[in-house]
TIMI-2910 file (N, C-alpha, C, CB; in pm, 1 decimal, decimal comma, always signed):
<rs>
+----------+----------+----------+----------+----------+----------+----------+----------+----------+----------+----------+----------+------+
!      n_x !      n_y !      n_z !     ca_x !     ca_y !     ca_z !      c_x !      c_y !      c_z !     cb_x !     cb_y !     cb_z ! resn !
+----------+----------+----------+----------+----------+----------+----------+----------+----------+----------+----------+----------+------+
!    +86,1 !   -124,6 !     +5,7 !     -5,4 !     -6,5 !     -7,3 !    +98,8 !   +121,6 !     +0,4 !   -128,7 !     -5,0 !   +121,1 !  Arg !
!    +62,6 !   +219,7 !    -77,7 !   +132,1 !   +337,1 !    -95,7 !    +89,6 !   +444,2 !     +1,5 !   +116,9 !   +380,7 !   -230,8 !  Ser !
!   +193,2 !   +519,1 !    +50,0 !   +140,1 !   +633,3 !   +155,5 !   +210,6 !   +766,2 !   +121,8 !   +176,2 !   +593,3 !   +321,7 !  Arg !
!   +148,8 !   +865,2 !   +141,4 !   +203,2 !  +1007,0 !   +132,7 !   +202,4 !  +1071,0 !   +259,1 !   +126,7 !  +1093,1 !    +38,4 !  Leu !
!   +315,8 !  +1131,3 !   +303,1 !   +342,2 !  +1201,8 !   +431,1 !   +397,5 !  +1338,5 !   +395,1 !   +444,1 !  +1121,3 !   +525,0 !  Arg !
!   +362,6 !  +1430,1 !   +479,0 !   +426,5 !  +1563,8 !   +464,1 !   +452,2 !  +1635,1 !   +581,3 !   +351,4 !  +1647,0 !   +385,7 !  Arg !
!   +520,8 !  +1742,7 !   +573,5 !   +564,6 !  +1825,7 !   +696,8 !   +607,2 !  +1959,8 !   +637,9 !   +691,2 !  +1754,6 !   +785,0 !  Gly !
!   +629,7 !  +2046,4 !   +726,3 !   +678,4 !  +2195,0 !   +702,2 !   +806,5 !  +2215,7 !   +787,1 !   +560,4 !  +2310,4 !   +747,8 !  Gly !
!   +870,9 !  +2300,5 !   +721,6 !   +992,8 !  +2353,9 !   +780,9 !   +977,0 !  +2500,0 !   +809,5 !  +1112,3 !  +2331,1 !   +690,4 !  Leu !
!  +1004,3 !  +2542,2 !   +937,5 !   +988,7 !  +2692,7 !   +965,0 !  +1091,6 !  +2730,5 !  +1069,4 !   +838,7 !  +2731,8 !  +1017,7 !  Glu !
!  +1157,5 !  +2834,7 !  +1053,1 !  +1257,3 !  +2874,4 !  +1152,9 !  +1250,9 !  +3028,6 !  +1158,9 !  +1405,8 !  +2820,9 !  +1115,1 !  Arg !
!  +1223,1 !  +3083,8 !  +1258,7 !  +1216,7 !  +3232,7 !  +1292,0 !  +1286,9 !  +3253,6 !  +1413,6 !  +1073,7 !  +3287,7 !  +1306,9 !  Asp !
!  +1412,7 !  +3239,7 !  +1437,4 !  +1476,2 !  +3272,2 !  +1565,1 !  +1628,1 !  +3276,6 !  +1547,9 !  +1436,7 !  +3169,0 !  +1674,0 !  Arg !
!  +1690,4 !  +3308,9 !  +1648,2 !  +1837,8 !  +3325,1 !  +1650,5 !  +1893,5 !  +3186,0 !  +1617,8 !  +1892,7 !  +3380,6 !  +1794,3 !  Ile !
!  +1988,6 !  +3184,5 !  +1532,1 !  +2051,5 !  +3061,0 !  +1489,3 !  +2203,7 !  +3089,5 !  +1473,1 !  +1986,1 !  +3007,4 !  +1353,8 !  Ala !
!  +2275,3 !  +2982,7 !  +1492,9 !  +2424,4 !  +2995,5 !  +1474,3 !  +2467,0 !  +2987,8 !  +1318,8 !  +2498,6 !  +2876,4 !  +1557,7 !  Pro !
!  +2435,6 !  +3093,4 !  +1262,3 !  +2462,9 !  +3108,5 !  +1121,9 !  +2529,0 !  +3258,5 !  +1099,9 !  +2322,1 !  +3086,6 !  +1036,1 !  Val !
!  +2611,4 !  +3278,0 !   +998,3 !  +2666,3 !  +3400,5 !   +976,4 !  +2588,5 !  +3526,2 !   +997,6 !  +2708,2 !  +3398,8 !   +856,8 !  Pro !
!  +2461,6 !  +3522,6 !   +943,9 !  +2359,5 !  +3629,7 !   +944,2 !  +2300,9 !  +3664,0 !  +1073,9 !  +2252,4 !  +3595,0 !   +858,0 !  Asn !
!  +2311,9 !  +3576,0 !  +1173,9 !  +2252,6 !  +3579,8 !  +1301,5 !  +2093,9 !  +3530,5 !  +1310,5 !  +2267,8 !  +3723,5 !  +1348,5 !  Gly !
!  +2008,4 !  +3591,2 !  +1236,8 !  +1867,9 !  +3561,2 !  +1262,2 !  +1841,0 !  +3521,1 !  +1104,8 !  +1769,3 !  +3698,8 !  +1333,6 !  Val !
!  +1778,9 !  +3387,6 !  +1105,5 !  +1757,7 !  +3324,3 !   +973,8 !  +1601,5 !  +3291,8 !   +973,5 !  +1854,9 !  +3186,0 !   +952,7 !  Val !
!  +1542,0 !  +3338,4 !   +876,5 !  +1397,3 !  +3315,0 !   +835,8 !  +1399,5 !  +3211,4 !   +711,7 !  +1321,6 !  +3462,9 !   +792,0 !  Arg !
!  +1326,5 !  +3111,8 !   +739,7 !  +1308,3 !  +3004,6 !   +624,9 !  +1173,5 !  +2946,9 !   +647,1 !  +1423,3 !  +2882,3 !   +625,8 !  Leu !
!  +1124,6 !  +2896,6 !   +524,1 !  +1005,5 !  +2812,6 !   +526,8 !  +1023,4 !  +2701,2 !   +410,9 !   +869,8 !  +2905,2 !   +504,9 !  Glu !
!   +941,0 !  +2599,5 !   +426,1 !   +947,4 !  +2508,7 !   +327,6 !   +860,6 !  +2390,4 !   +340,1 !  +1072,6 !  +2471,7 !   +315,3 !  Gly !
!   +865,0 !  +2295,7 !   +251,1 !   +778,4 !  +2186,9 !   +254,7 !   +861,0 !  +2044,4 !   +228,1 !   +664,6 !  +2213,9 !   +146,8 !  Ser !
!   +810,2 !  +1949,5 !   +301,0 !   +870,5 !  +1815,0 !   +285,6 !   +755,5 !  +1706,1 !   +240,3 !   +941,3 !  +1771,3 !   +429,9 !  Val !
!   +790,7 !  +1629,4 !   +148,1 !   +688,8 !  +1529,1 !   +107,1 !   +777,1 !  +1402,7 !    +95,8 !   +606,7 !  +1568,2 !    -36,7 !  Val !
!   +712,8 !  +1288,7 !   +162,5 !   +775,2 !  +1166,2 !   +162,9 !   +671,5 !  +1072,8 !   +105,2 !   +825,4 !  +1126,3 !   +302,3 !  Leu !
!   +701,0 !   +994,3 !    +13,8 !   +608,1 !   +905,2 !    -61,4 !   +656,5 !   +755,1 !    -51,1 !   +600,2 !   +951,5 !   -216,0 !  Tyr !
!   +588,5 !   +668,6 !    +31,3 !   +619,7 !   +528,6 !    +26,9 !   +552,6 !   +461,6 !    -57,7 !   +606,3 !   +468,3 !   +137,1 !  Glu !
!   +638,9 !   +395,6 !   -155,3 !   +571,0 !   +315,9 !   -263,0 !   +561,5 !   +160,2 !   -216,8 !   +656,9 !   +330,6 !   -406,3 !  Ser !
!   +468,7 !   +109,0 !   -278,3 !   +459,8 !    -46,0 !   -248,0 !   +540,3 !   -123,2 !   -378,8 !   +279,5 !    -99,8 !   -236,9 !  Asp !
!   +596,7 !    -44,5 !   -453,0 !   +668,4 !   -106,6 !   -551,0 !   +823,1 !    -70,5 !   -553,0 !   +604,2 !    -73,7 !   -676,7 !  Arg !
!   +879,9 !    -26,7 !   -449,3 !  +1020,2 !     -5,2 !   -425,0 !  +1069,0 !   +115,8 !   -489,4 !  +1098,7 !   -117,8 !   -469,2 !  Gly !
!   +977,6 !   +218,8 !   -522,0 !  +1007,5 !   +342,5 !   -568,8 !   +972,5 !   +455,0 !   -486,8 !   +953,6 !   +356,7 !   -684,3 !  Gln !
!  +1013,9 !   +453,2 !   -368,8 !   +973,0 !   +563,2 !   -261,2 !  +1057,9 !   +695,4 !   -298,0 !  +1010,4 !   +509,8 !    -94,2 !  Ser !
!  +1011,0 !   +798,3 !   -252,0 !  +1080,0 !   +927,2 !   -292,2 !  +1044,0 !  +1020,6 !   -186,7 !  +1037,6 !   +984,0 !   -436,8 !  Trp !
!  +1155,0 !  +1125,7 !   -175,0 !  +1126,0 !  +1239,6 !    -77,9 !  +1170,1 !  +1376,8 !   -161,0 !  +1218,4 !  +1219,2 !    +74,7 !  Ala !
!  +1109,0 !  +1475,9 !   -140,1 !  +1125,6 !  +1607,2 !   -193,1 !  +1135,9 !  +1697,5 !    -86,9 !  +1020,2 !  +1646,4 !   -281,4 !  Val !
!  +1227,7 !  +1796,2 !    -81,7 !  +1231,5 !  +1906,2 !    +17,1 !  +1262,6 !  +2030,9 !    -67,1 !  +1342,5 !  +1881,5 !   +135,9 !  Val !
!  +1166,5 !  +2125,9 !    -32,4 !  +1161,9 !  +2255,8 !    -96,1 !  +1182,0 !  +2364,0 !     +6,8 !  +1030,4 !  +2275,8 !   -169,9 !  Leu !
!  +1269,5 !  +2458,8 !    -10,6 !  +1292,9 !  +2550,3 !   +102,3 !  +1323,4 !  +2697,6 !    +36,8 !  +1421,4 !  +2493,7 !   +198,0 !  Val !
!  +1262,6 !  +2790,4 !   +117,7 !  +1286,5 !  +2932,8 !    +68,6 !  +1348,0 !  +3016,7 !   +185,0 !  +1146,1 !  +3002,1 !    +17,1 !  Arg !
!  +1438,1 !  +3097,7 !   +162,1 !  +1495,2 !  +3186,1 !   +268,2 !  +1576,5 !  +3289,6 !   +184,3 !  +1590,9 !  +3102,2 !   +381,3 !  Ser !
!  +1536,4 !  +3407,6 !   +215,3 !  +1603,3 !  +3529,5 !   +139,9 !  +1739,1 !  +3559,6 !   +217,2 !  +1499,7 !  +3672,2 !   +139,9 !  Ala !
!  +1751,1 !  +3493,0 !   +330,5 !  +1884,6 !  +3511,0 !   +416,2 !  +1989,3 !  +3407,9 !   +393,2 !  +1854,7 !  +3506,9 !   +568,5 !  Glu !
!  +1961,5 !  +3306,7 !   +315,9 !  +2060,2 !  +3200,9 !   +309,6 !  +2121,3 !  +3202,3 !   +162,0 !  +1992,3 !  +3057,3 !   +347,2 !  Leu !
!  +2244,4 !  +3155,1 !   +153,3 !  +2314,7 !  +3138,2 !    +27,8 !  +2401,6 !  +3019,6 !    +30,3 !  +2394,6 !  +3257,3 !     -5,0 !  Ser !
!  +2448,8 !  +2981,2 !    -80,8 !  +2536,7 !  +2856,0 !    -69,0 !  +2455,5 !  +2724,5 !    -59,5 !  +2628,4 !  +2866,5 !    +59,4 !  Gly !
!  +2537,0 !  +2621,8 !     -5,4 !  +2475,4 !  +2493,4 !     +7,1 !  +2408,6 !  +2456,6 !   +152,8 !  +2582,9 !  +2392,8 !    -27,9 !  Glu !
!  +2323,9 !  +2379,6 !   +158,0 !  +2275,8 !  +2335,2 !   +292,5 !  +2252,4 !  +2169,2 !   +267,5 !  +2124,6 !  +2425,1 !   +342,1 !  Ala !
!  +2275,3 !  +2107,7 !   +374,4 !  +2250,1 !  +1962,5 !   +375,6 !  +2116,4 !  +1923,7 !   +419,8 !  +2345,3 !  +1895,5 !   +459,9 !  Gly !
!  +2072,8 !  +1802,9 !   +392,7 !  +1934,9 !  +1753,9 !   +434,9 !  +1952,0 !  +1605,8 !   +473,4 !  +1821,9 !  +1771,0 !   +314,0 !  Val !
!  +1906,0 !  +1568,5 !   +585,3 !  +1920,9 !  +1439,4 !   +630,8 !  +1771,8 !  +1400,4 !   +680,0 !  +2036,7 !  +1431,0 !   +745,5 !  Thr !
!  +1753,0 !  +1256,9 !   +639,6 !  +1621,2 !  +1197,8 !   +698,8 !  +1677,8 !  +1121,1 !   +815,6 !  +1529,4 !  +1096,5 !   +590,9 !  Leu !
!  +1587,3 !  +1113,2 !   +913,5 !  +1615,0 !  +1024,9 !  +1038,8 !  +1483,4 !   +983,6 !  +1096,9 !  +1701,7 !  +1102,6 !  +1153,1 !  Ser !
!  +1507,6 !   +907,7 !  +1199,8 !  +1370,4 !   +857,7 !  +1281,2 !  +1381,4 !   +899,9 !  +1421,3 !  +1347,5 !   +689,3 !  +1282,3 !  Ser !
!  +1275,8 !   +969,6 !  +1469,9 !  +1269,6 !   +987,4 !  +1616,0 !  +1215,4 !   +863,8 !  +1687,1 !  +1182,8 !  +1107,9 !  +1650,5 !  Glu !
!  +1137,6 !   +788,3 !  +1618,8 !  +1082,7 !   +669,1 !  +1675,2 !  +1179,0 !   +548,4 !  +1671,6 !   +957,1 !   +636,2 !  +1603,7 !  Gln !
!  +1257,2 !   +542,4 !  +1573,2 !  +1342,7 !   +433,0 !  +1552,8 !  +1501,2 !   +473,1 !  +1524,0 !  +1282,4 !   +353,7 !  +1435,7 !  Ala !
!  +1567,0 !   +534,7 !  +1631,4 !  +1692,1 !   +582,0 !  +1598,9 !  +1791,0 !   +485,2 !  +1532,6 !  +1746,3 !   +631,7 !  +1714,1 !  Pro !
!  +1779,0 !   +366,1 !  +1559,6 !  +1854,6 !   +250,8 !  +1505,7 !  +1851,9 !   +249,2 !  +1346,4 !  +1792,4 !   +115,1 !  +1563,9 !  Ala !
!  +1752,8 !   +317,5 !  +1295,7 !  +1728,4 !   +305,9 !  +1154,3 !  +1843,2 !   +372,5 !  +1078,4 !  +1592,5 !   +368,8 !  +1116,6 !  Ser !
!  +1921,5 !   +469,0 !  +1149,5 !  +2015,9 !   +538,1 !  +1100,1 !  +1969,0 !   +663,0 !  +1034,7 !  +2085,2 !   +460,4 !  +1019,9 !  Gly !
!  +2045,6 !   +728,3 !   +936,8 !  +2006,7 !   +836,4 !   +867,7 !  +2036,0 !   +828,5 !   +700,6 !  +2077,2 !   +952,0 !   +935,4 !  Thr !
!  +1972,5 !   +897,7 !   +634,2 !  +1987,6 !   +909,2 !   +493,7 !  +2013,2 !  +1045,2 !   +460,2 !  +1873,4 !   +860,2 !   +421,8 !  Val !
!  +2135,1 !  +1073,6 !   +395,0 !  +2158,0 !  +1214,8 !   +354,0 !  +2113,0 !  +1227,3 !   +212,5 !  +2308,8 !  +1258,5 !   +368,4 !  Asp !
!  +2025,1 !  +1331,8 !   +187,8 !  +1990,4 !  +1363,5 !    +35,4 !  +2104,3 !  +1452,1 !    -12,7 !  +1839,5 !  +1444,4 !    +13,8 !  Leu !
!  +2101,5 !  +1471,2 !   -158,3 !  +2179,9 !  +1565,3 !   -214,9 !  +2185,4 !  +1697,0 !   -155,3 !  +2145,4 !  +1576,7 !   -336,5 !  Arg !
!  +2295,5 !  +1760,3 !   -135,0 !  +2294,2 !  +1888,8 !    -86,0 !  +2213,2 !  +1988,7 !   -171,7 !  +2430,0 !  +1931,6 !    -71,7 !  Pro !
!  +2141,5 !  +2077,4 !   -112,5 !  +2071,4 !  +2173,3 !   -187,6 !  +2140,6 !  +2318,2 !   -205,2 !  +1940,6 !  +2187,0 !   -122,9 !  Met !
!  +2132,9 !  +2387,7 !   -310,4 !  +2197,2 !  +2505,1 !   -319,4 !  +2082,0 !  +2623,0 !   -341,0 !  +2304,6 !  +2493,8 !   -435,7 !  Thr !
!  +2100,0 !  +2729,5 !   -250,4 !  +2014,7 !  +2840,6 !   -271,6 !  +2045,4 !  +2919,6 !   -392,7 !  +2018,2 !  +2925,1 !   -159,0 !  Phe !
!  +1944,0 !  +2954,5 !   -459,7 !  +1967,4 !  +3028,3 !   -583,4 !  +1965,8 !  +3193,0 !   -539,3 !  +1844,0 !  +2985,9 !   -700,5 !  Asp !
!  +1962,8 !  +3283,1 !   -638,3 !  +1970,4 !  +3417,1 !   -611,8 !  +1830,3 !  +3466,6 !   -553,7 !  +2012,6 !  +3490,6 !   -739,8 !  Glu !
!  +1713,4 !  +3401,4 !   -577,1 !  +1591,6 !  +3424,9 !   -506,0 !  +1558,0 !  +3360,6 !   -377,1 !  +1496,1 !  +3395,4 !   -585,7 !  Asp !
!  +1667,8 !  +3280,4 !   -322,7 !  +1651,8 !  +3226,8 !   -192,9 !  +1573,7 !  +3083,3 !   -200,4 !  +1574,0 !  +3333,7 !   -104,0 !  Gly !
!  +1576,5 !  +3025,1 !   -310,6 !  +1508,1 !  +2888,0 !   -342,4 !  +1609,2 !  +2791,6 !   -343,2 !  +1431,9 !  +2881,4 !   -479,2 !  Leu !
!  +1569,6 !  +2668,7 !   -271,6 !  +1663,7 !  +2552,2 !   -279,2 !  +1565,2 !  +2418,7 !   -271,4 !  +1781,8 !  +2558,2 !   -147,7 !  Ala !
!  +1622,4 !  +2322,1 !   -326,2 !  +1540,5 !  +2193,6 !   -329,3 !  +1637,5 !  +2072,9 !   -351,7 !  +1426,9 !  +2198,2 !   -449,2 !  Ser !
!  +1592,6 !  +1962,8 !   -305,4 !  +1663,9 !  +1831,9 !   -314,4 !  +1551,7 !  +1725,1 !   -322,0 !  +1764,9 !  +1806,3 !   -185,6 !  Thr !
!  +1606,3 !  +1605,8 !   -349,3 !  +1513,2 !  +1497,2 !   -354,2 !  +1604,0 !  +1355,2 !   -360,5 !  +1411,2 !  +1518,2 !   -488,0 !  Trp !
!  +1529,2 !  +1253,8 !   -329,6 !  +1576,8 !  +1123,2 !   -338,2 !  +1484,7 !  +1006,9 !   -381,6 !  +1626,5 !  +1095,2 !   -217,2 !  Ile !
!  +1525,9 !   +917,5 !   -437,6 !  +1438,9 !   +797,4 !   -480,7 !  +1506,9 !   +673,3 !   -423,4 !  +1424,1 !   +784,2 !   -646,7 !  Val !
!  +1443,8 !   +595,3 !   -357,8 !  +1503,6 !   +484,8 !   -279,0 !  +1391,1 !   +371,4 !   -261,0 !  +1558,0 !   +541,2 !   -132,1 !  Thr !
!  +1443,8 !   +254,0 !   -229,2 !  +1327,5 !   +142,0 !   -220,2 !  +1232,0 !   +165,5 !   -110,6 !  +1385,8 !     -3,7 !   -196,1 !  Pro !
!  +1276,9 !   +228,7 !     +4,1 !  +1194,9 !   +240,4 !   +110,8 !  +1233,3 !   +360,1 !   +198,0 !  +1195,9 !   +116,8 !   +184,0 !  Ser !
!  +1134,5 !   +445,8 !   +243,8 !  +1154,7 !   +550,9 !   +336,4 !  +1063,1 !   +533,6 !   +462,8 !  +1129,0 !   +684,2 !   +266,7 !  Leu !
!  +1003,7 !   +423,0 !   +479,0 !   +907,1 !   +389,3 !   +572,0 !   +959,7 !   +423,2 !   +702,4 !   +867,8 !   +249,9 !   +563,1 !  Asp !
!  +1077,2 !   +400,2 !   +749,5 !  +1135,4 !   +409,1 !   +876,5 !  +1169,7 !   +559,4 !   +918,1 !  +1258,8 !   +321,7 !   +877,0 !  Ala !
!  +1160,2 !   +649,6 !   +827,9 !  +1196,6 !   +787,1 !   +866,5 !  +1080,7 !   +873,6 !   +874,7 !  +1293,0 !   +846,2 !   +772,9 !  Tyr !
!  +1095,2 !   +969,3 !   +973,8 !   +990,2 !  +1062,8 !  +1013,2 !  +1038,3 !  +1203,5 !  +1037,5 !   +923,6 !  +1014,0 !  +1134,7 !  Asp !
!  +1168,0 !  +1221,1 !  +1019,0 !  +1226,8 !  +1358,7 !  +1062,4 !  +1316,0 !  +1397,1 !   +949,0 !  +1312,6 !  +1354,7 !  +1206,7 !  Thr !
!  +1307,1 !  +1539,2 !   +905,1 !  +1395,3 !  +1590,1 !   +812,3 !  +1469,6 !  +1707,9 !   +883,8 !  +1320,3 !  +1632,2 !   +682,4 !  Val !
!  +1607,6 !  +1708,5 !   +864,7 !  +1693,3 !  +1806,9 !   +931,3 !  +1752,2 !  +1880,0 !   +806,6 !  +1810,0 !  +1738,1 !  +1033,9 !  Thr !
!  +1760,7 !  +2009,5 !   +822,3 !  +1838,8 !  +2101,7 !   +720,7 !  +1940,0 !  +2160,8 !   +803,1 !  +1749,2 !  +2219,4 !   +646,0 !  Leu !
!  +2065,0 !  +2141,5 !   +747,2 !  +2181,7 !  +2199,1 !   +817,2 !  +2294,2 !  +2250,9 !   +722,0 !  +2240,3 !  +2093,2 !   +911,0 !  Trp !
!  +2374,7 !  +2342,9 !   +782,2 !  +2467,3 !  +2413,9 !   +711,8 !  +2592,0 !  +2307,9 !   +703,2 !  +2499,6 !  +2558,0 !   +785,2 !  Gln !
!  +2684,4 !  +2326,1 !   +615,2 !  +2791,6 !  +2235,1 !   +596,1 !  +2880,5 !  +2223,0 !   +717,7 !  +2870,1 !  +2275,8 !   +479,9 !  Pro !
!  +2883,5 !  +2314,3 !   +811,1 !  +2963,6 !  +2299,9 !   +932,9 !  +2887,8 !  +2229,6 !  +1030,9 !  +3008,5 !  +2429,3 !   +988,2 !  Arg !
!  +2758,5 !  +2180,3 !  +1001,4 !  +2684,5 !  +2105,2 !  +1095,5 !  +2576,8 !  +2179,7 !  +1178,0 !  +2777,6 !  +2045,7 !  +1183,7 !  Gly !
!  +2573,9 !  +2312,6 !  +1160,0 !  +2465,8 !  +2391,5 !  +1243,3 !  +2327,1 !  +2365,1 !  +1179,7 !  +2495,8 !  +2557,9 !  +1244,7 !  His !
!  +2243,0 !  +2328,7 !  +1285,2 !  +2101,5 !  +2288,9 !  +1227,7 !  +2033,7 !  +2426,6 !  +1199,7 !  +2005,1 !  +2192,1 !  +1339,5 !  Val !
!  +1975,2 !  +2421,1 !  +1087,5 !  +1891,1 !  +2531,6 !  +1039,1 !  +1740,1 !  +2509,8 !  +1079,0 !  +1905,3 !  +2544,0 !   +882,1 !  Leu !
!  +1689,6 !  +2394,2 !  +1062,6 !  +1548,6 !  +2360,2 !  +1082,6 !  +1531,1 !  +2216,4 !  +1082,9 !  +1461,2 !  +2420,4 !   +979,1 !  Ala !
!  +1423,9 !  +2165,1 !  +1164,4 !  +1388,6 !  +2024,2 !  +1178,7 !  +1248,0 !  +2023,7 !  +1153,5 !  +1424,0 !  +1961,4 !  +1315,8 !  Arg !
!  +1196,4 !  +1931,7 !  +1105,0 !  +1055,8 !  +1892,8 !  +1071,9 !  +1016,0 !  +1743,7 !  +1093,9 !  +1031,3 !  +1925,6 !   +928,1 !  Ala !
!   +919,5 !  +1718,3 !  +1158,7 !   +861,8 !  +1591,0 !  +1188,7 !   +760,0 !  +1567,7 !  +1071,4 !   +793,0 !  +1588,6 !  +1336,8 !  Val !
!   +766,7 !  +1456,3 !   +996,7 !   +673,3 !  +1440,6 !   +872,7 !   +573,9 !  +1332,7 !   +930,6 !   +757,2 !  +1386,6 !   +721,4 !  Val !
!   +445,7 !  +1380,5 !   +911,7 !   +324,4 !  +1308,4 !   +962,0 !   +235,1 !  +1259,4 !   +859,3 !   +246,2 !  +1392,7 !  +1049,1 !  Glu !
!   +167,5 !  +1167,8 !   +879,9 !    +58,3 !  +1114,7 !   +787,9 !    -47,8 !  +1231,1 !   +769,0 !    -14,6 !   +976,8 !   +852,7 !  Glu !
!   -101,9 !  +1236,3 !   +654,0 !   -207,2 !  +1351,3 !   +643,4 !   -332,4 !  +1304,0 !   +700,6 !   -234,7 !  +1399,6 !   +493,5 !  Pro !
+----------+----------+----------+----------+----------+----------+----------+----------+----------+----------+----------+----------+------+
</rs>
């Protein structure tokens, strides 16, 4: 049985990044396929960020599942960035973390069933 899960990324507070205060918003969609073609897409917007950011999937409920790193996302001149992954299964993952290359966490979202 296929399932669709979604979540949102929001950050409006002091963060350990060069600009001090970072505002960002975004969307996360996880699709669990019953045919081994599961996928995740992460879309982010922030006028205050540039360069690359990392994205990691993890599990709050089952930490032993480990993590999955998506391709790094690069913010364009309009502050938009995105990344995605296709894999046999994402069922074990429920948390998306957006971070800067030095490891500073920018945002975290728990992805829930609709």
